[in-house]
N, C-alpha and C positions, 0 to 999 in steps of 0.2 A: 592690631595695636590700638589701644583706647584713646582717650582725649575727649575734650568737650569744647564748647565754645570759648571758655576762658582757661583751658589747661591743655597745652600741647605735649604730645609724647612722641619722642623719636629715639632711635638707637644710634649710639656711636660705638661700634664694635660691641664689646660686652657690657657697655654702660647704657642705662636707661635714663634719658634726659627728660625731666619733667619741668615744663616752663609755665610759670604763672603768666597768663596772656590776657591782661586787661589794662594795658598801658595808659588809656585815657583816664583811669581811676587809680593810677599808680599801683595797680595790681591789687586793689582792695578785694577781700574775700567776698565771693558771690556763691550762690547755689551751684552754679555750673563749675566754678573753680573747686569747691569743696567735694563734689561728687567726682570730678575728674582726678583730684589728688588721691582720694581714697582708692579709686580704681587703678591708679598708677602704683600705689604701694602694693596692692594685691597682685597686680600683674608681675611686678619685679619678684615678689616672693615665690610666685608659682612657676616662673620661667627659669629653669636651670641655666639658660644661656646668659642670663643676666647676673653679672658678678658685682655691680656697684651701681649707685643711683646718684645722679646729680640733679639738685634742685635749684632752679634760678628763676628770674623774672625777665619779662619782655619790656622793651622801651626805656631801659636805664633805671629801672626800679626793681626791687625785690618784692615787698608787700607792705602796704600802708595800713593793714589791719583789716578789721571786720567792716563790711558794708551793711550797716544796720537796716537800711531801707530794703536792701535785697532780702535779708533774712526775714523781715517783717511781711514780705510778700506784696510789695506795692508795685506790681506790674513790671518788674525788672527782668532782664534776661535770666533764663534758667527755671522759670516757673514750671516748665514741663518735666523737670526733674524733681519737684517738690515731693512727689510720692516716694522717691528714694529716701528722703529724710524721715518721712513718716514711718516707713517700713523698717528703718533702723534709726532709732533715736540717738545712737551714739555715733552715727556716721560722721558728723562734723568734728567730733573730738578725735576720731580715728584719722581723719583727714589731716587734722593739725598735728598729729603725732602725739597727742595727749593720752590716748587710749590704745595706741598701736605702735609697736616698734618693728620696723621692717628687719628681716633677717640679714639683708645685704647692707653694707655700709652706705650711708647717705652723706653726700658732700654738698654743703651749701655754697653757691656762688652768688655773692651779694654785691649788687650795684644800687646806688641811690638809696631810697627810703626802705628801711627794714625796721618798722616801728609798730608799737602795740601788737596786734596779732601777728605781725611779721617777726618780731622778736620772740614771741612765744613759740611760733613754728621753729624758729632758729634753734631753740633749746632742745628740740627733739632730733636734731641732726647730729651727726658724729664728728665731722671735720667741717671747718668753716673758713671760707675765703672771702675777703671784702675788698672792693675798689676803694681807693683813697678817699673818695668824696662820699662814701656810704654813711648813712646816719641810722643810729639805733636808739632804742628807748622804749620804756613802758609808760605811755602817756595816760593811762586809764585814770589815775587819781586826779589829774587835772580836769577830767570831764566828770568827777564824782562817780566813777565806775570802778570795778574791781577787775584785775587781770586774771581771769578765771580759767585761762588756758594752761595753767600749771606753773605759772612763774613764781608764786609765793612758795612752792615746794622745790622746784628744780633749780632756780637761780642760785640759791645759797649753797647748793651742792656742786655748782659748776664754777662758781667764782667766790672770792672771799665775802663773808656775810656783810662786812661793812660796805662793800661796793653793791652787793645785791640790794641791801636796804636803801642805800642812796638812790639807786635807779628806780626801785619801786616806790619810794615815798616822795621823791621830788618830781618825778614824771619829766625830767629834763632829757633833751637829746644828747647823744654821745657821738663823737666822731669815730671813724674807724680806727685811728691811732689810739684813742681812749679805750675802745672795746678791746683792741689787742692787748693794751697795757693791763687790763683787769682780767684778761684770759677768756673773754667772751668769744673772740675769733682767733684763729691761729695764724693767718696770713693776711697781710695788707699789700696789695698790688696796684700798679697803675690803673686808673680808671679804664673801664672797657676791657680789662683782661682777667677778670675774676673767673669767667667761665673757662677760658683757656687753661688757667692754673688749676681749676677744679678738675678738669678733664685729664690733665697731666698727673694729677694725684690718683684719679680713678684708674688710669693706665697702669700705674704702679701697683695698685691693689689687684687689678685684674690679672696681672702676671703671677700672682701668688696662688697657692693652693686654695680653691674656693671653700672646701669643707674646713680647712684650717682657719680661713678668714672668718667665717660665720661662727665657728666655735669660739674664737678669740673675742669677737665682739659680744657674743652671748655671755661669756664668762665675765667680761669686765662689768657689764650691767647687773648681772645677777649677784655678784659678790660685793657690789659698791656699799651696801649697808650691813654686811656681815662683819663679825669679828675677824681678825686675821686668821685665827685657827679654822673657824668654819669656812671662811673664804678659800683657804688653801685646800681644804678637803673638797669643796665644791669645784675648784679649779682642776684638781686631779681627776674627778669624776668626768668633767666635761672634756678635759684635754687628752687623757690617756688613750681613748679609743681612736683618736686621730692617727696615732702612730701605726695602727693596724690597717689603715686604708691603702688602696692602690695608689692613690695620690701621693701619700707619704713616701712610698717606695719609688714612685717616679721621680719625686723631688730629689731623693737621695742619688738615683742613678744619674739624673741630669747633672747634678753637681759634680759627681765623679767623672763624668764624661765631658764636663765643661760645655754644656749646651743648654739652651733654654728648655725648661720642663714643659711637658704637654700634659696638662691636667684634664681628666675626664669626669671629675666629680664622683669618684668611686672609692 
């Protein structure tokens, strides 16, 4: 199992839990964190025993965005991993889910700060849970910067454009309740319980047929920008083969026999 100085990896049953682990800096992105994130996504994709992923942060924060000093190489932790970035110039974008979409569902468990690059990573996740005191926002314009992690493209596709533009152009912070109100997160829970709720959702996903889950996720994303006619055709192409799998037959038998299904990803 992977992991780096700033990214811990552990298993909770069939769920891979990735924890941004730099609490002294509100989990600001570092070289070690980016490399660990990328390796975590790949591990989840390649391990058939993993059926879902939970992304969270240590120390009561999710992610405060990019650590510009670390990326500039000013003697900060993770220098020994800089060759990984040189070998793959897109690695940091893949780590932030800008250039990579894991096959397995990704659930974000957010406590505390989830701002700038943190809110950009959030947009690459599938299901989002936030503690009541969580803070969201894209602060880049306040610093004369551009949110280049995908927000000017993705945010308007995930929430109404008027809310997306307000978040992008004002750079103001949003409370968890505000974020839920505009559809950026799906659940607001008591502080300290976001991870528990995310794992609960993960367990519900893990109990489903893994081939079906992955096909459904893929279909949602690949049809998002298609016309209804083209989308329905793509859905049929993606979904029909699932009915011929051993897992589909097991699901039907389990339902008839009133027992939990035992899926083997076949």
